[in-house]
C-alpha positions as CSV (number, residue, x, y, z in Angstrom):
1,M,0.1,0.1,0.0
2,T,1.8,3.3,-0.8
3,T,-0.8,6.2,1.0
4,R,1.6,6.4,4.1
5,R,2.1,9.8,5.3
6,V,-0.4,12.0,3.1
7,N,-2.4,15.0,4.3
8,L,-5.5,14.6,6.6
9,N,-3.7,11.1,7.6
10,T,-5.7,11.8,10.8
11,E,-7.8,9.4,13.3
12,S,-11.0,11.3,12.2
13,A,-10.3,11.0,8.7
14,D,-9.1,7.1,8.8
15,N,-12.6,6.4,10.7
16,Y,-14.7,8.3,7.7
17,L,-12.8,6.4,5.4
18,K,-13.3,2.9,6.8
19,A,-17.1,4.0,7.3
20,V,-17.5,5.0,3.8
21,F,-15.3,1.7,2.7
22,A,-18.2,-0.8,5.1
23,L,-21.3,1.2,4.4
24,G,-20.6,1.0,0.3
25,G,-20.1,-2.9,0.3
26,P,-18.6,-4.8,-2.3
27,E,-20.3,-3.0,-5.1
28,E,-18.8,0.2,-3.6
29,E,-21.9,2.1,-3.8
30,R,-22.5,5.9,-3.0
31,V,-23.1,6.7,0.7
32,S,-25.0,9.0,2.4
33,S,-24.3,11.4,4.5
34,T,-26.8,10.7,6.9
35,A,-25.7,6.9,6.7
36,L,-22.5,8.1,8.0
37,A,-23.6,10.4,10.7
38,D,-25.5,7.3,12.1
39,R,-22.3,5.0,11.7
40,L,-19.9,7.2,13.1
41,G,-22.6,8.9,16.1
42,V,-21.8,12.5,14.5
43,A,-24.0,15.7,13.6
44,P,-24.7,15.8,9.8
45,A,-23.3,18.9,9.7
46,S,-19.8,17.5,11.0
47,V,-20.1,14.6,8.3
48,T,-20.4,17.4,5.4
49,N,-17.7,19.3,6.8
50,M,-15.1,16.3,7.0
51,L,-16.5,15.0,3.6
52,Q,-15.6,18.3,1.7
53,K,-12.1,18.5,3.4
54,L,-11.3,14.8,2.1
55,A,-12.3,15.5,-1.1
56,T,-10.1,18.7,-1.6
57,S,-7.6,17.8,-0.3
58,P,-4.5,17.1,-2.1
59,V,-4.8,13.5,-2.4
60,P,-8.4,13.4,-2.6
61,F,-9.7,10.6,-0.6
62,V,-13.4,10.7,-1.6
63,E,-15.6,11.7,-4.5
64,Y,-18.4,13.5,-2.7
65,E,-21.5,15.5,-3.9
66,S,-24.0,16.7,-1.6
67,R,-27.3,15.0,-3.0
68,R,-25.6,12.1,-4.3
69,G,-23.7,10.8,-1.9
70,V,-19.7,9.7,-1.4
71,R,-17.6,7.0,-2.3
72,L,-13.8,6.3,-2.4
73,S,-11.0,7.6,-4.6
74,A,-8.4,5.2,-5.7
75,A,-6.8,6.8,-2.6
76,G,-9.0,6.8,-0.2
77,R,-10.0,3.2,-1.4
78,R,-6.1,2.1,-0.4
79,R,-5.9,4.1,3.0
80,A,-9.6,2.6,4.3
81,L,-7.9,-0.8,3.5
82,E,-4.6,-0.4,5.1
83,I,-6.5,0.7,8.3
84,L,-8.5,-2.2,8.3
85,R,-5.7,-4.6,7.6
86,H,-4.1,-3.2,10.9
87,H,-6.9,-3.1,12.5
88,R,-7.9,-6.9,11.8
89,L,-3.9,-7.7,12.4
90,L,-4.4,-6.2,15.7
91,E,-7.5,-8.0,16.9
92,T,-5.9,-11.2,15.9
93,F,-2.6,-10.2,18.1
94,L,-4.7,-9.2,20.9
95,Y,-6.9,-12.2,20.7
96,E,-4.7,-14.9,19.9
97,V,-1.2,-13.7,21.6
98,L,-2.4,-11.6,24.2
99,G,-5.4,-13.6,25.4
100,Y,-7.8,-10.7,25.1
101,P,-11.6,-11.8,25.5
102,I,-13.2,-11.8,22.0
103,E,-16.1,-9.1,22.9
104,E,-12.7,-6.6,24.0
105,V,-10.6,-6.9,20.9
106,H,-12.5,-4.7,18.6
107,D,-12.2,-1.4,20.9
108,E,-8.4,-1.8,21.6
109,A,-7.6,-2.1,18.0
110,E,-9.7,1.1,17.2
111,R,-7.1,2.9,19.5
112,L,-4.1,1.3,18.0
113,E,-4.9,1.1,14.3
114,H,-4.0,4.4,13.1
115,F,-0.4,4.7,14.4
116,I,1.5,1.4,14.2
117,S,4.4,1.6,11.9
118,E,4.9,-0.4,8.9
119,R,8.2,-2.5,10.7
120,F,5.3,-3.1,13.5
121,E,2.7,-4.5,11.0
122,E,5.2,-6.6,9.5
123,R,6.2,-8.2,12.6
124,I,2.8,-8.8,13.8
125,D,1.8,-10.5,10.3
126,A,4.8,-12.8,10.7
127,K,4.7,-13.7,14.3
128,L,0.5,-15.2,13.8
129,G,1.6,-16.8,10.5
130,R,0.3,-14.5,7.8
131,P,-3.0,-15.0,9.1
132,K,-6.2,-14.5,6.2
133,F,-9.0,-14.1,9.0
134,D,-9.2,-12.5,12.1
135,P,-11.3,-13.7,15.2
136,H,-14.3,-12.5,14.0
137,G,-14.3,-14.5,10.6
138,H,-13.3,-11.2,8.6
139,C,-10.8,-11.7,5.8
140,I,-7.6,-9.7,6.6
141,P,-6.8,-7.4,3.5
142,A,-3.2,-8.6,1.9
143,L,-0.6,-5.9,2.0
144,S,-1.3,-5.3,-1.7
145,G,-4.4,-4.5,-0.4
146,K,-6.3,-7.0,-2.0
147,M,-9.2,-8.6,-0.5
148,S,-11.3,-11.8,-1.0
149,K,-15.2,-10.7,-1.6
150,Q,-17.7,-12.0,1.2
151,T,-19.8,-14.5,-0.5
152,S,-22.0,-15.3,2.8
153,R,-25.1,-13.8,4.0
154,P,-26.7,-12.7,7.0
155,L,-28.3,-15.0,9.3
156,S,-31.5,-12.5,8.9
157,D,-32.1,-13.6,5.6
158,I,-32.5,-17.2,5.9
159,E,-36.2,-18.4,5.5
160,E,-35.8,-21.8,5.8
161,D,-34.3,-24.3,9.1
162,G,-31.4,-26.0,8.3
163,E,-27.6,-26.3,9.0
164,F,-25.3,-23.7,8.2
165,V,-21.7,-22.9,9.3
166,V,-20.9,-19.6,10.6
167,D,-18.9,-17.4,8.6
168,S,-18.4,-14.4,10.3
169,I,-19.5,-12.3,13.2
170,S,-19.7,-8.8,13.6
171,D,-17.3,-7.3,15.5
172,Q,-19.8,-3.8,16.3
173,D,-21.7,-4.9,19.2
174,S,-19.6,-6.2,22.1
175,V,-22.6,-7.3,24.3
176,L,-24.0,-9.4,21.5
177,L,-20.7,-10.8,20.5
178,K,-19.8,-12.0,24.1
179,R,-23.4,-13.6,23.9
180,L,-22.9,-15.4,20.7
181,N,-19.7,-16.5,21.8
182,A,-20.8,-18.1,25.4
183,H,-23.5,-20.2,23.0
184,G,-21.0,-21.5,20.1
185,V,-21.9,-19.4,17.6
186,T,-18.0,-18.7,16.6
187,P,-16.6,-18.7,12.8
188,G,-16.3,-22.1,11.7
189,A,-18.8,-23.5,14.1
190,R,-21.6,-25.8,12.7
191,L,-25.1,-24.2,13.4
192,H,-28.6,-25.7,12.9
193,V,-30.9,-22.9,12.6
194,L,-34.6,-22.9,13.4
195,R,-37.1,-19.9,12.6
196,L,-39.2,-19.8,15.3
197,S,-41.0,-16.9,13.5
198,Q,-40.3,-13.6,11.2
199,E,-38.9,-12.2,14.3
200,E,-37.1,-14.9,16.0
201,F,-34.6,-17.9,15.5
202,V,-33.1,-20.4,17.6
203,L,-29.3,-21.5,17.0
204,R,-27.9,-25.0,18.3
205,A,-24.1,-24.9,18.0
206,G,-24.3,-28.4,19.6
207,G,-21.8,-30.2,21.7
208,R,-21.9,-28.6,25.4
209,F,-23.7,-24.9,24.2
210,K,-27.2,-24.2,25.3
211,P,-29.4,-23.3,22.4
212,L,-29.7,-19.6,22.0
213,Q,-32.8,-17.6,21.0
214,L,-32.3,-14.5,18.7
215,P,-34.0,-11.8,17.6
216,L,-34.1,-10.7,14.1
217,S,-32.5,-7.9,15.1
218,G,-29.4,-9.5,16.3
219,A,-29.2,-12.0,13.4
220,G,-27.6,-9.2,10.8
221,A,-24.5,-9.3,12.9
222,V,-23.9,-13.2,11.8
223,R,-23.2,-14.2,8.6
224,I,-23.5,-17.7,7.3
225,R,-22.7,-20.1,4.7
226,P,-24.1,-23.5,3.8
227,N,-23.0,-26.6,5.6
228,D,-21.2,-28.5,2.5
């Protein structure tokens, strides 16, 4: 990646770029200012101000039009992937080497991701054996910026009962993450899914784990794939 030491390389700007990347999805669709404000928990006026700065910096990080939303420029995408790589490597290091609980690694990585050096990034990657996925099942971008597209689907989209494999778990809600982990709903786990109603699921991970009743509002945090 080649966007080190550029203008607006600040924690706040990085968070905006990551949010645009996440909300834009695999198709890199335009993202509204309202969606960004909700995601980042800031006022719409603050979003507009930052997007204007990102769009008009010497190296523009976004393409922004007030009524059409925002999407990342090539430089913005590289920077977002760089920070995402930092974040997911740090999560993996905190979980596998330092023994952090799964529900704590996200917030700790958020604080560290903006400041690690290239040398430190390389040392973590080597120490971990060049991992491809973080503890939540999310793909870690390669040093080149390449990242595999996610082919799984949210549990909330499942209409039929059946056997599935957990692909990944969102790291955005630490309370829900801890609850899912306690019931064995972790990346790679084989999962029996029973849809009780349009608003509720029952998940069974087997073994010593008790079944988990999960509302539709929490089901979007779990991505699954067929049990092959």
